[in-house]
C-alpha angles and dihedrals in degrees: 000000000000091000091051092050091047092052095042115123120221128190092271098038139274133317138071096274093053090043089056096048092046096048099039117025088157089061090058088058090059093057120100112271093251092052092048092053092046089051091046092052100039112025095079123022127195113295143139129235116283089242092062098064097082091045094054113026110086091001104068123035108243127192117186132189091027130133122213102231096175136012132178135169120239110180108298092341130084119215113209136186113205129191118198145137091302094050129254126340134183121213139180107209139178117202111011139180118204109193097198100162126231142236123238108240126158089199088068092067096103093188091067114086112238092246088062100048093041088062094053114105110223132221103266110267096012143060105247116102124263105242138200123232087271094054092253118146125219086271104082115248093009107120127186127196135162123046094347088061094052097089088058102035103025136254093305088080091064090069141057086253089072097053096085092056094046096043093051093053096043093045094048093050097039091050088076088071094056114102116209114234 
């Protein structure tokens, strides 16, 4: 049985840490803030789906650990200067994909009026909102799911696999506001 559990595959991959965050996102919420952030940053590194490897390797040129130090458009071509472990490199590319990463920041949600996001208490040391067990922010009836919920509920929230958990909790709690006709 131990071998079967060790080899089990969960929505985010294999291993005990991923098994825990996939099976119990609510348990992540109960961890101390420092442990949650450590889990958020280290439990799941950058990676693509296993099914992408054959579609990319040897088919599409890939450069990792590079920084785009200059970019300019020239017609339908982009001219890039990259700096990486092997030094600098100049490329003319068409098309290109620059996977530059992102930072979770509730202030970046332009559709929220400033009075709303100013009232949202953040996760200490970062910009995502601190959430209750029902995904509610410190602003009553303002719920946040998806990537912005990952620092509170774990990396499962960054993926479609986390939507069932989040939707069930938000719907159950928000239903108390529905008035029957």
